[in-house]
Backbone as JSON, one array per atom type, in Angstrom:
{
  "sequence": "MDDQTRIELEAAAFRRLRQHLMEDRTDVQNIDMMNLTGFCRNCLSRWYQEAAEARGIEMGKEEAREIFYGMPMAEWKANYQTDATDTQKEAFKTAFAENVGEKS",
  "N": [[-34.37, 22.91, 70.31], [-36.73, 20.21, 69.41], [-37.57, 16.57, 69.77], [-38.42, 15.18, 67.2], [-37.05, 16.39, 65.12], [-34.17, 16.5, 66.15], [-33.69, 13.43, 65.91], [-34.22, 13.22, 63.0], [-32.34, 14.82, 62.11], [-29.95, 13.36, 63.06], [-30.56, 11.18, 61.68], [-29.9, 11.49, 59.11], [-27.33, 12.49, 59.18], [-26.35, 10.41, 59.77], [-26.64, 8.73, 57.07], [-25.5, 9.98, 55.5], [-22.33, 9.97, 56.43], [-22.52, 6.45, 55.77], [-22.32, 6.96, 53.55], [-20.17, 8.67, 52.36], [-18.51, 6.51, 53.23], [-19.37, 4.24, 51.54], [-19.66, 4.85, 49.17], [-18.32, 7.43, 48.46], [-14.92, 7.31, 49.66], [-14.59, 3.99, 49.27], [-11.9, 3.23, 49.11], [-10.85, 3.3, 51.32], [-10.27, 1.12, 53.5], [-11.77, -1.4, 56.0], [-10.16, -2.67, 57.88], [-8.19, -0.97, 58.36], [-9.69, 1.56, 59.33], [-11.16, 0.14, 61.68], [-8.11, -0.7, 63.19], [-7.82, 1.82, 63.44], [-9.46, 3.92, 64.75], [-11.5, 2.36, 65.93], [-13.78, 1.04, 65.2], [-15.74, -0.23, 62.24], [-17.02, -0.5, 59.11], [-18.66, -2.79, 59.08], [-19.17, -3.13, 62.04], [-20.75, -0.68, 62.32], [-22.72, -2.09, 60.25], [-23.68, -3.85, 62.47], [-24.34, -2.06, 64.72], [-26.48, -1.36, 63.14], [-28.4, -3.51, 62.87], [-28.76, -4.66, 65.83], [-30.28, -1.95, 66.64], [-32.37, -2.61, 65.06], [-33.48, -5.1, 65.52], [-33.58, -3.72, 68.57], [-36.11, -3.21, 68.86], [-37.78, -5.04, 67.22], [-37.48, -6.13, 65.19], [-36.51, -8.71, 63.39], [-33.55, -9.77, 62.32], [-31.03, -10.58, 60.23], [-27.05, -10.97, 60.18], [-25.78, -10.97, 58.02], [-27.86, -10.13, 56.83], [-27.97, -7.49, 57.37], [-25.77, -6.54, 56.32], [-25.82, -6.28, 54.02], [-27.95, -4.48, 53.83], [-26.25, -2.13, 55.0], [-24.11, -2.01, 53.27], [-24.82, -2.37, 50.63], [-24.88, -4.07, 48.67], [-23.58, -7.73, 48.38], [-21.99, -9.45, 51.28], [-19.56, -10.57, 50.11], [-19.26, -9.59, 47.32], [-18.7, -6.72, 48.3], [-16.27, -7.69, 48.69], [-14.59, -8.72, 47.07], [-14.86, -6.52, 45.54], [-13.55, -4.32, 46.47], [-12.13, -4.58, 48.97], [-8.55, -5.27, 49.83], [-5.85, -6.82, 50.5], [-4.46, -7.66, 53.9], [-2.04, -6.51, 55.41], [0.96, -7.79, 57.16], [1.47, -6.26, 59.58], [-1.06, -4.88, 59.88], [-2.67, -6.78, 60.82], [-1.78, -7.81, 62.64], [-2.01, -5.15, 64.51], [-5.0, -5.38, 64.29], [-6.23, -7.31, 65.86], [-5.31, -6.44, 68.67], [-7.28, -4.23, 68.19], [-9.69, -5.13, 67.73], [-10.06, -7.02, 70.31], [-10.37, -4.76, 72.28], [-12.59, -3.26, 71.08], [-14.62, -4.66, 70.29], [-14.59, -7.37, 70.91], [-16.0, -10.59, 72.13], [-18.48, -10.04, 70.13], [-18.7, -10.37, 67.34]],
  "CA": [[-34.69, 22.14, 69.07], [-37.53, 18.97, 69.26], [-36.74, 15.24, 69.68], [-38.28, 15.14, 65.87], [-36.19, 17.05, 64.67], [-33.04, 16.04, 66.11], [-33.38, 12.61, 65.33], [-34.14, 13.36, 61.64], [-30.9, 14.91, 61.96], [-29.46, 12.08, 63.45], [-30.53, 10.19, 60.68], [-29.44, 12.38, 57.93], [-26.16, 12.5, 59.3], [-25.92, 8.29, 59.65], [-26.94, 8.22, 55.32], [-23.9, 10.95, 54.88], [-21.46, 8.74, 56.76], [-22.85, 5.43, 55.43], [-22.66, 7.41, 51.8], [-19.04, 8.53, 52.55], [-17.88, 5.08, 53.41], [-19.68, 2.87, 50.4], [-19.51, 5.76, 47.57], [-16.85, 8.53, 48.87], [-14.19, 6.45, 50.09], [-14.07, 2.49, 49.51], [-10.54, 3.1, 49.25], [-10.21, 3.5, 53.18], [-10.02, -0.39, 54.73], [-11.84, -1.41, 57.03], [-8.54, -3.05, 58.81], [-7.29, 0.09, 58.73], [-10.68, 1.71, 60.27], [-10.79, -0.38, 63.2], [-6.99, 0.02, 64.01], [-7.66, 3.69, 64.44], [-11.19, 4.5, 65.25], [-11.89, 1.23, 66.98], [-14.91, 0.19, 64.82], [-15.55, -0.21, 60.82], [-18.51, -0.53, 58.54], [-19.33, -3.74, 59.82], [-19.55, -2.56, 63.32], [-21.6, -0.08, 61.58], [-23.97, -2.9, 60.04], [-23.94, -4.73, 63.26], [-25.52, -1.63, 65.23], [-27.55, -1.29, 62.54], [-28.65, -5.13, 63.34], [-28.69, -4.47, 66.84], [-31.24, -1.35, 66.27], [-33.68, -3.31, 64.65], [-33.31, -6.09, 66.9], [-34.3, -3.61, 69.74], [-37.14, -2.45, 68.05], [-38.37, -6.36, 67.47], [-37.13, -6.38, 63.74], [-35.26, -9.71, 63.53], [-32.42, -8.93, 61.43], [-29.53, -11.69, 60.46], [-25.82, -10.5, 60.13], [-25.48, -10.94, 56.43], [-28.96, -9.2, 56.12], [-27.56, -5.58, 58.09], [-24.89, -5.95, 56.33], [-26.04, -5.96, 52.55], [-28.74, -3.1, 53.77], [-25.43, -1.51, 54.88], [-22.82, -1.88, 51.96], [-26.1, -1.75, 49.47], [-24.6, -5.09, 48.39], [-23.3, -8.28, 49.86], [-20.27, -8.55, 51.51], [-18.67, -11.17, 49.15], [-19.31, -8.94, 46.18], [-17.98, -5.39, 48.3], [-14.48, -7.61, 49.42], [-14.34, -8.79, 45.51], [-14.99, -4.89, 44.46], [-13.17, -3.05, 47.31], [-11.23, -5.36, 49.64], [-7.01, -5.79, 50.01], [-5.06, -7.77, 51.46], [-3.87, -6.94, 55.02], [-0.29, -6.81, 56.0], [0.84, -8.91, 58.66], [1.27, -5.24, 60.66], [-1.87, -4.4, 60.22], [-3.5, -8.01, 61.4], [-1.69, -7.9, 64.35], [-3.21, -4.26, 65.32], [-6.72, -5.5, 64.05], [-5.92, -8.4, 67.22], [-5.6, -5.17, 69.53], [-8.39, -3.45, 68.2], [-11.16, -5.37, 67.8], [-10.07, -7.51, 71.49], [-10.76, -3.66, 72.87], [-13.75, -2.65, 71.18], [-15.41, -5.78, 69.81], [-14.51, -8.53, 71.92], [-16.55, -11.85, 71.22], [-19.66, -9.24, 69.49], [-18.54, -10.33, 66.21]],
  "C": [[-35.59, 20.35, 69.59], [-37.08, 17.96, 68.65], [-36.79, 14.91, 67.64], [-36.96, 14.91, 65.26], [-34.37, 16.58, 64.85], [-32.7, 14.37, 65.91], [-33.52, 12.3, 63.69], [-32.64, 13.87, 61.73], [-29.76, 13.97, 61.79], [-29.01, 11.42, 61.78], [-29.8, 10.88, 59.29], [-28.07, 12.19, 58.06], [-25.09, 11.2, 58.85], [-25.51, 8.31, 57.74], [-25.58, 9.21, 55.44], [-23.16, 9.95, 55.02], [-21.39, 7.24, 55.84], [-22.24, 5.87, 53.47], [-20.72, 7.48, 51.58], [-18.33, 7.43, 52.65], [-18.11, 4.1, 52.36], [-19.2, 3.82, 49.55], [-18.59, 6.35, 47.63], [-15.49, 7.64, 48.57], [-14.08, 4.86, 50.53], [-12.9, 2.47, 49.02], [-10.08, 2.97, 50.46], [-10.84, 1.53, 53.65], [-10.93, -1.02, 55.53], [-11.13, -1.64, 58.43], [-8.74, -1.57, 59.22], [-8.31, 1.09, 59.71], [-10.25, 1.37, 61.68], [-9.41, -0.16, 63.68], [-6.71, 1.63, 64.25], [-8.6, 4.16, 64.65], [-11.81, 3.77, 66.36], [-13.42, 0.78, 66.7], [-14.96, 0.73, 63.52], [-16.89, -0.65, 60.26], [-19.04, -1.73, 58.56], [-19.8, -3.7, 60.97], [-20.61, -1.63, 63.04], [-23.01, -0.46, 60.96], [-24.17, -3.33, 61.05], [-24.55, -3.55, 64.72], [-26.77, -1.03, 64.91], [-28.64, -2.38, 62.66], [-29.65, -4.79, 64.56], [-30.33, -3.29, 67.37], [-32.45, -1.89, 66.08], [-34.31, -4.16, 65.46], [-34.47, -5.67, 68.33], [-35.36, -3.34, 69.66], [-38.69, -4.08, 67.44], [-38.47, -6.12, 65.92], [-36.12, -7.56, 63.94], [-34.91, -9.41, 62.3], [-31.58, -10.0, 60.96], [-28.32, -10.47, 60.05], [-25.75, -10.22, 58.54], [-26.56, -9.55, 55.74], [-28.78, -7.56, 55.62], [-26.8, -5.66, 57.17], [-24.87, -5.66, 54.85], [-26.83, -4.67, 52.69], [-27.43, -2.3, 53.63], [-24.5, -0.42, 53.98], [-23.82, -1.98, 50.8], [-25.75, -2.99, 48.13], [-24.09, -6.24, 49.11], [-22.11, -8.49, 49.89], [-19.18, -9.23, 50.89], [-18.17, -10.28, 47.86], [-18.49, -7.54, 46.69], [-16.95, -6.16, 48.56], [-13.83, -7.98, 48.12], [-13.62, -7.4, 45.27], [-13.85, -4.45, 44.98], [-11.84, -3.6, 48.24], [-9.92, -5.66, 49.37], [-6.89, -6.21, 50.9], [-4.09, -7.23, 52.48], [-2.57, -7.44, 54.92], [-0.35, -7.17, 57.24], [0.63, -7.74, 59.95], [0.02, -4.64, 60.38], [-2.7, -5.54, 60.79], [-2.76, -7.99, 62.99], [-2.27, -6.57, 65.19], [-4.12, -4.92, 65.18], [-6.93, -6.74, 65.84], [-6.46, -7.14, 68.49], [-6.75, -4.87, 69.74], [-9.61, -3.89, 68.66], [-10.99, -6.5, 69.24], [-10.83, -5.95, 71.82], [-12.01, -3.17, 72.39], [-14.79, -3.31, 70.61], [-15.75, -6.9, 70.93], [-15.51, -9.85, 71.49], [-18.32, -11.32, 70.68], [-19.88, -9.8, 68.36], [-19.58, -11.65, 65.59]]
}
């Protein structure tokens, strides 16, 4: 497979992942994703921002989140985010420290 085809397939898979998380499974909470997988929608938007900046494209965290979520973060939270339980919050502390650290 040539590099351009590989890049196009990777981009298509990423777009499908985004659709799955943003449209198909809005019920899945970020905290659960982070606790189980070590990444969440915010991580994906941060990676998007980092990729843009690596190419010389200036992009802030909120701009990257809005591009990834398809709406402002406050709107996403109001529409889809539920309150986390104490158990989820405790597990998140460990998952965040192990997978993100100070990069939030």
